[in-house]
C-alpha positions in Angstrom: -36.0 92.5 52.1 -38.6 91.2 54.6 -36.1 91.4 57.4 -36.1 95.1 57.2 -39.8 95.4 57.7 -40.1 92.8 60.4 -36.7 93.3 62.1 -35.6 95.0 65.3 -35.8 98.7 64.8 -34.2 100.6 67.7 -35.8 103.9 67.2 -38.7 105.4 65.2 -36.5 108.3 64.1 -34.1 105.9 62.2 -37.0 104.3 60.3 -38.5 107.7 59.7 -35.4 109.0 58.1 -35.3 105.9 55.9 -38.9 106.5 54.8 -38.2 110.2 54.2 -35.3 109.2 52.0 -37.4 106.8 50.0 -39.9 109.5 49.4 -37.3 111.9 48.3 -35.3 109.4 46.3 -36.6 110.2 42.8 -35.9 113.9 43.4 -32.5 113.2 44.8 -31.6 111.0 41.9 -32.7 113.5 39.4 -30.6 116.2 41.1 -27.6 114.1 41.6 -27.6 112.2 38.4 -27.7 115.2 36.1 -30.2 113.8 33.6 -33.4 114.5 35.4 -34.4 110.9 34.9 -34.0 107.9 37.1 -34.8 104.2 36.7 -37.2 102.6 39.2 -35.6 100.9 42.2 -36.3 97.3 42.8 -38.1 96.4 46.1 -34.9 94.7 47.4 -32.7 97.7 46.8 -35.4 100.0 48.1 -35.2 98.0 51.4 -31.5 98.4 51.4 -31.8 102.2 51.0 -34.2 102.4 53.9 -31.3 101.8 56.3 -28.2 102.8 54.3 -29.5 106.3 53.6 -28.6 107.0 57.2 -26.0 104.3 58.0 -23.7 105.0 55.0 -25.0 108.2 53.4 -21.8 108.8 51.5 -22.2 105.5 49.6 -25.8 106.3 48.8 -25.0 109.8 47.7 -22.3 108.5 45.4 -24.6 105.9 43.9 -27.2 108.5 43.2 -24.9 110.2 40.8 -24.2 106.9 38.9 -25.4 105.7 35.6 -26.5 102.6 37.5 -29.1 104.7 39.3 -30.4 106.4 36.2 -30.5 103.7 33.6 -31.8 100.1 33.8 -29.9 97.3 32.1 -32.8 96.8 29.8 -32.7 100.5 28.7 -28.9 100.3 28.4 -29.3 97.4 26.0 -31.5 99.5 23.8 -28.7 101.9 22.9 -27.0 101.9 19.5 -24.0 99.6 19.0 -21.5 102.3 19.6 -23.4 104.0 22.5 -24.0 100.8 24.5 -22.1 100.4 27.8 -23.4 96.9 28.4 -22.4 93.8 26.4 -24.7 91.0 27.5 -26.7 89.0 25.0 -29.4 87.9 27.5 -30.0 89.5 30.8 -31.8 87.7 33.7 -35.4 89.0 33.9 -35.0 90.2 37.5 -32.3 92.6 36.5 -33.9 94.1 33.4 -36.4 96.7 34.4 -35.0 98.3 37.5 -31.9 100.4 38.2 -28.7 98.7 39.3 -28.9 99.2 43.1 -27.5 97.6 46.2 -29.3 94.3 45.9 -28.6 93.9 42.2 -24.8 93.8 42.9 -24.5 92.6 46.5 -26.8 89.6 46.2 -25.7 88.2 42.8 -24.3 84.7 42.5 -24.8 83.9 46.2 -23.7 80.3 45.8 -20.3 81.4 44.6 -19.6 83.9 47.3 -17.8 82.5 50.4 -18.1 86.0 51.8 -21.9 85.9 51.7 -23.9 86.2 54.9 -27.6 86.2 55.8 -28.3 89.9 56.3 -31.9 90.9 57.1 -33.3 87.9 55.2 -31.0 88.1 52.2 -27.7 86.5 51.1 -25.5 89.6 51.0 -21.8 89.6 50.1 -19.5 92.7 50.6 -17.0 91.9 47.8 -18.6 92.6 44.4 -16.4 90.8 41.9 -15.8 90.9 38.1 -17.9 87.8 37.9 -20.8 89.8 39.3 -20.2 92.7 37.0 -20.1 90.2 34.1 -23.8 89.7 34.3 -24.1 93.0 32.4 -20.5 93.4 31.2 -19.4 89.9 30.0 -17.2 91.1 27.1 -15.4 93.6 29.3 -14.8 91.0 32.0 -13.5 88.5 29.4 -11.1 91.1 27.9 -9.9 92.0 31.4 -9.2 88.3 32.2 -6.7 88.3 29.3 -5.0 91.4 30.8 -1.7 91.4 32.7 -3.5 93.4 35.4 -6.0 90.6 36.1 -3.1 88.2 36.8 -1.0 90.8 38.8 -1.3 88.9 42.1 0.1 85.6 40.8 2.5 87.3 38.4 4.2 88.7 41.5 3.7 86.0 44.2 4.2 82.9 41.9 7.4 84.2 40.5 10.4 83.3 42.8 12.5 86.2 41.6 9.8 88.8 42.1 9.2 87.4 45.5 12.9 87.8 46.3 12.7 91.4 45.1 9.6 92.0 47.3 11.2 90.5 50.3 14.4 92.6 49.8 12.2 95.7 50.0 9.6 94.8 52.6 11.6 92.6 54.9 12.5 94.4 58.1 16.3 95.1 58.2 17.9 94.3 61.5 21.5 94.1 63.0 22.5 90.6 64.1 26.0 90.1 65.5 27.2 93.3 63.8 25.9 92.4 60.4 22.8 93.4 58.6 20.1 90.8 58.1 16.6 90.9 56.7 13.6 89.3 58.3 10.8 87.9 56.0 8.2 90.5 55.1 5.0 90.5 57.0 1.6 89.9 55.4 0.2 93.3 56.4 3.4 95.0 55.0 3.0 93.3 51.7 -0.7 94.2 51.6 0.1 97.8 52.3 2.7 98.0 49.6 3.1 95.8 46.6 -0.2 94.1 46.9 -2.1 97.4 47.2 -1.7 97.5 43.5 -1.2 93.9 42.5 -4.1 92.8 44.6 -4.5 90.6 47.7 -6.2 87.2 48.3 -9.5 88.1 50.1 -10.5 85.2 52.3 -13.2 84.7 55.0 -11.7 84.2 58.4 -15.0 83.8 60.2 -17.7 86.2 61.4 -18.1 88.8 64.0 -21.1 90.1 65.8 -21.5 93.9 66.0 -24.1 96.1 67.7 -25.8 98.4 65.3 -28.8 100.7 65.3 -30.8 97.8 63.9 -29.7 95.4 66.6 -26.9 92.9 66.8 -25.7 91.7 63.3 -23.2 89.2 62.0 -20.6 90.3 59.5 -17.8 88.4 57.7 -14.2 88.9 58.8 -12.1 89.2 55.7 -8.3 88.9 55.4 -6.6 90.8 52.6 -9.3 93.4 53.0 -9.7 96.3 52.2 -8.1 96.1 48.8 -8.8 97.4 45.3 -5.7 95.9 43.6 -6.1 95.1 39.9 -5.3 91.4 40.4 -7.2 90.8 43.6 -8.3 87.2 44.2 -12.0 87.5 45.3 -13.9 85.2 47.6 -15.8 83.8 44.6 -12.5 82.8 43.0 -12.5 85.4 40.3 -9.5 87.6 39.5 -9.5 91.4 39.4 -11.3 94.4 40.7 -13.4 96.6 38.5 -13.5 99.4 41.0 -9.7 99.8 40.7 -10.6 102.1 37.8 -14.4 102.5 38.0 -14.3 103.7 41.6 -17.3 102.7 43.7 -20.1 103.6 44.0 -20.5 105.9 41.0 -18.4 103.5 38.9 -17.9 106.5 36.7 -16.5 106.3 33.2 -15.3 109.9 33.8 -13.1 108.7 36.7 -11.8 105.8 34.7 -10.9 108.1 31.8 -8.9 110.6 33.8 -5.2 110.1 34.3 -5.3 110.6 38.1 -7.0 107.2 38.4 -4.1 105.4 36.6 -1.6 107.3 38.8 -2.6 105.2 41.8 -0.3 102.5 40.5 1.6 104.1 37.6 3.4 107.0 39.1 6.9 105.7 39.6 9.7 105.5 39.9 9.3 101.9 38.6 6.3 102.7 36.3 6.5 106.5 35.9 3.7 106.8 33.4 1.7 109.4 35.2 4.5 111.8 36.1 5.9 111.6 32.5 2.4 112.2 31.1 2.0 115.2 33.4 5.0 117.0 31.9 4.3 116.0 28.3 2.6 118.2 25.8 -0.4 115.9 26.0 -0.5 116.3 29.8 0.0 120.0 29.4 -3.1 120.3 27.2 -5.1 118.1 29.5 -4.2 120.2 32.6 -5.0 123.4 30.7 -8.4 122.6 29.2 -9.8 119.3 30.6 -12.6 121.2 32.3 -13.9 121.9 28.8 -13.9 118.2 27.8 -16.8 115.7 27.9 -15.7 112.6 29.8 -19.1 111.0 29.8 -19.9 110.4 26.1 -19.8 107.0 24.6 -18.3 106.7 22.1 -15.6 109.2 22.8 -15.0 111.7 19.9 -11.5 113.0 19.4 -11.4 116.6 18.6 -14.9 117.2 20.1 -15.1 115.5 23.5 -11.3 115.7 24.1 -8.4 117.3 22.3 -5.4 115.4 23.7 -5.1 111.7 24.7 -5.3 110.4 28.2 -4.2 107.0 29.4 -7.7 105.6 28.6 -7.8 107.1 25.1 -4.6 105.4 24.1 -5.1 102.1 25.9 -8.7 101.3 26.3 -11.4 103.7 25.1 -13.8 103.4 22.2 -12.6 106.4 20.1 -14.3 107.8 17.0 -13.7 110.7 14.6 -15.9 113.7 14.3 -17.7 112.0 11.4 -18.4 108.9 13.5 -15.7 106.6 12.1 -14.3 104.1 14.6 -10.6 104.8 15.3 -10.1 102.4 18.2 -12.5 99.7 19.5 -13.0 99.7 23.3 -10.9 97.1 25.0 -10.3 96.1 28.6 -7.2 94.2 27.5 -5.0 97.3 27.9 -2.1 95.8 25.9 -4.0 95.4 22.6 -2.4 98.5 21.3 1.1 97.9 22.7 3.8 96.1 20.6 6.4 96.5 23.3 6.5 96.0 27.0 8.7 98.8 28.2 8.5 97.9 31.8 12.0 96.3 31.8 12.3 92.9 33.4 15.1 93.4 33.1 15.1 94.6 29.4 12.3 95.9 27.2 10.7 93.1 25.2 7.7 92.1 23.1 4.5 91.6 25.2 4.0 88.2 26.7 1.5 85.9 24.9 -0.2 84.9 28.2 -1.2 87.3 31.0 0.1 84.6 33.4 3.8 85.7 33.2 4.8 83.3 36.0 5.0 80.5 33.4 7.8 82.3 31.5 11.3 80.8 31.5 14.3 82.4 29.8 17.4 80.7 28.4 18.8 80.3 32.0 15.6 78.7 33.2 14.7 81.9 35.2 11.1 83.3 35.3 12.1 86.3 33.2 11.0 87.4 29.7 14.6 87.9 28.6 17.9 86.3 29.5 20.5 88.1 31.6 22.3 89.1 28.4 19.0 90.5 26.9 18.0 87.7 24.6 14.2 87.4 24.5 12.4 84.3 25.7 10.7 84.3 22.3 8.5 81.3 22.8 6.6 83.2 25.5 6.3 86.5 23.7 4.2 87.8 20.8 5.9 87.6 17.4 6.8 90.4 15.0 3.5 90.1 13.1 1.5 90.6 16.2 3.7 93.5 17.3 3.0 95.1 13.9 -0.8 94.7 14.4 -0.6 96.3 17.8 1.6 99.1 16.6 -0.9 99.8 13.8 -3.8 100.1 16.3 -1.8 102.7 18.3 -0.7 104.5 15.2 -4.3 104.9 14.1 -4.9 106.9 17.3 -1.8 109.0 16.8 -2.7 109.8 13.2 -6.1 111.2 14.3 -4.1 114.2 15.4 -0.6 114.0 13.9 0.9 113.7 10.4 2.5 110.5 9.2 5.9 112.1 9.3 5.5 113.1 13.0 4.3 109.7 14.0 7.0 107.8 12.1 9.6 110.1 13.7 8.3 109.5 17.1 8.3 105.7 16.7 11.8 105.7 15.3 13.1 107.7 18.3 11.2 105.5 20.7 12.6 102.2 19.4 16.1 103.7 19.4 15.6 104.6 23.1 14.7 100.9 23.8 18.0 99.9 22.2 20.0 102.4 24.2 18.4 101.7 27.5 18.8 97.9 27.0 22.5 98.5 26.3 22.9 100.5 29.5 21.1 97.8 31.4 23.4 95.1 29.9 26.4 97.1 31.1 25.0 97.1 34.7 24.1 93.4 34.4 27.7 92.5 33.4 29.0 94.4 36.4 26.7 92.6 38.9 27.6 89.3 37.3 31.2 90.1 37.8 30.5 90.7 41.5 28.9 87.3 41.7 31.7 85.5 39.8 34.3 87.1 42.1 32.4 86.2 45.2 31.8 89.8 46.1 28.1 89.2 46.3 25.9 86.1 46.5 24.3 85.5 43.2 22.3 82.8 41.5 25.0 80.2 41.8 25.2 80.7 45.5 21.4 80.6 45.7 21.3 84.1 47.2 18.7 86.8 46.9 20.0 88.7 43.9 18.4 92.0 45.0 19.6 92.5 48.5 23.3 93.6 48.4 24.6 97.1 47.6 25.7 96.5 44.1 22.6 94.4 43.4 20.4 97.3 44.5 22.2 99.6 42.1 21.6 97.1 39.4 17.9 97.0 40.2 17.8 100.8 40.1 19.4 100.7 36.6 16.6 98.9 34.9 13.6 99.3 37.3 13.9 103.0 37.8 16.3 104.7 35.4 15.9 102.7 32.2 12.1 102.6 32.7 11.9 106.3 33.2 13.9 106.9 30.0 11.6 104.5 28.1 8.4 106.0 29.4 9.7 109.5 28.6 10.4 108.4 25.0 7.0 106.8 24.7 5.1 109.9 25.8 7.5 112.7 25.0 8.2 113.4 28.7 11.4 115.3 28.1 13.4 115.7 31.4 12.3 112.3 32.7 14.5 110.9 30.0 17.5 113.0 31.0 18.1 114.4 34.5 15.0 113.2 36.4 15.8 109.5 36.8 16.8 109.3 33.1 20.0 109.1 31.1 22.0 111.0 33.7 21.0 108.5 36.4 21.8 105.5 34.2 25.3 106.8 33.4 26.0 107.8 37.0 24.8 104.5 38.3 27.1 102.4 36.2 30.1 104.6 37.3 29.1 104.0 40.9 28.9 100.3 40.2 32.3 100.3 38.7 33.8 102.3 41.6 32.2 99.7 44.0 33.9 96.9 42.1 37.2 98.7 42.0 37.2 99.4 45.7 36.9 95.6 46.3 39.3 94.3 43.7 42.0 96.9 44.1 41.4 98.6 40.7 39.9 98.0 37.3 40.6 94.8 35.6 41.8 93.0 38.7 
């Protein structure tokens, strides 16, 4: 980075600190990385470190602890098939011998990055995307592209019904002429709520000049930023955000494997996976002894490295037995081991064939995977044979710790819970449809927002909160979350409240 050495340094002390850091870097890496070994920094990343050791010391300290700092891509490629964490077939020469530092990520693919700027003589972009990570991890990126999470932005914003639901939640409620009205939701509100998980569109709105210790510098102004949503649309056009799970700048596999990372978006009440897991027996074991586990090893050995599953163990990780036999292949597809999609929209259903769920149309022509009476939009969903394959993959994990009788009993109970929760959802759906038919609420026929009136909000709670909680509880043995904590009690109470609402407006049942 020639600009660093010929640029406008404000003070000698700043430069001195940078050179001090460079001199100490091997020692710091050895101490922070835990292995005592570090890969050599490229000249470009060394120049970045000269300034950022003092400008953003937290970022640098985080990176020091990373595998990127300790192992070069060339060394990583030399690992055995199961131990490898990279998946490239041919790596560009300039990335092979040095550690993966600042420049190796933030100057990749400059022609594709609309967020790129000239920074001290180099084309630097702030938003590192999955397309950049794919230089070393192409298989993982391709798997992720086939994941519902990668398409989370469009699956929300390109679906008219989901947009209506979002607007009914995020739109500011106001009183106009004695009646309640909703204003459209604002962009910043959407970005701070739904799109925090689904992902924003990050675009360049221009540049701004800022005064720094190194002189005046130009920086890009980004809309939709900051964001680490799983379906983020990046300035280079790619979908997704690897740091949603592999938090920057350690990009730690340990962080990605721990349930707290998944809890950012899967806590509830709509997707209560984390809180259900926390009270399950698996979650109990994790909370009790996880400090004794090894979250770094690849592959991950069940019974040795960990003794109860985490989210990653069940859905993504490469898991082997104590004798080295592969139980589950690593996958960033996330749904590869899931026969059912239990996130009810509005009923449980087989997983969609395509991660782009905005293309789905049910029997009524609505962008939903089931019709309003629960009939699946079968043409858009995986078939029974594929469901069986995915179930077998998950069962193989279960059977590494449990007997066949235990596993079969669990699946039978789970599938029965899907049937019961779908039946309770159907009851609530028939009630809201009755309200539409009688003109008590504006439904699809009246081209109304079907999520914004009192009985409609109760209907949404039935499948989005209570049925989902009960299903997740059955999937992970979460006990009370299937009964009194947003479970079966709430479903039964909710339909009674809906019936009372109808009766109060019709003069009694059946009228």
